[in-house]
Every structure is written in structure tokens, then in C-alpha cells.
N, C-alpha and C positions, 0 to 999 in steps of 0.2 A: 566415108560412111556407107557407101553402096556395097563395098566388099563385105563389111560386117553384116549388112542386111542379107546378102546372099548366103553367107556362112550360117546365119541363124535360120534362114529358110531351109537350107540343106539339113541341118541338125533336126529341125522340127519335122521335116518330112520323114527322116529316118526313124525318129521317135514315134511318130504316128503310125508308120508302117509296122514297127515292132509291136506297139500296143495293140493294134488291130489283129495281127497274127497271133499274139499271145492270147487275147480274149477269144479268138476263134478256136483255140485249143482248150482253154480252161473251161469255158461254158459247157461244151459238150461232155467234157470229162466229169464235171460236177453233176450234170443231168444223168449221165451213165451210172455214176455211183448211187445217186438217189433212186433211180429207177430199178436197179438190180440188186442192191444190198438191203438187208433187213435193217429196220430202224433200231439198231443196237449201238452200244458204245463204240464198236469198231468203226461204224459208219461216221459217227460224230467225230471220232478221232481223225479219220481220213479227211473229212471236210475241214476240220480245224487246221490240219497240216497243209491242205490246199490253200486256205486263206493265208497261212504263214508263207507259203511259196510265193503267192501274189505280192505280199508285203515286202519280202526280201528282194524280189525281182524289181519292184518299184524303187526300193532304196538303192539297189545296185545301179540302176539307170540314172537316178538322180546324182549319185556320188561319182560314178565312173563313166557314165555315158554308155553308148552302144558301140560295139566294135565296127570298124570300117569294112 
């Protein structure tokens, strides 16, 4: 059982690192868009697609995991 716990800890560490790095990129990008683009349909569309990117990324990690 110890081996399984170590494997799970390794996977969780990789997942947490990826999640943190991803959020460090997405949050400033969202702020950049909101701060520099006019509140028009194009901004809303860009933000919507950014959310879609986040959801597809989360799905990919859940289904396929993270590359080694």
C-alpha cells in the first residue's frame, strides 16, 4: 500500500504544480483583457473562450492526466 500512496502523492504534486502554473497564466491574461479592451461583444467572446479553455484543460487533466 505504501507504493500506491507514493504514486498518488507524486500525481497530486504534479497536478497541483500544473494547476498553479495554469492559474498564474490565466488570471493575468483575464485581467489584461478586461483592463485593455472595451466592454464590447468581442471582449465577452474572448472571456467566454478563456473559460472554455479552462474547462477543456480541466477535462483533459481529469481524463488523461498530465504528461511526465
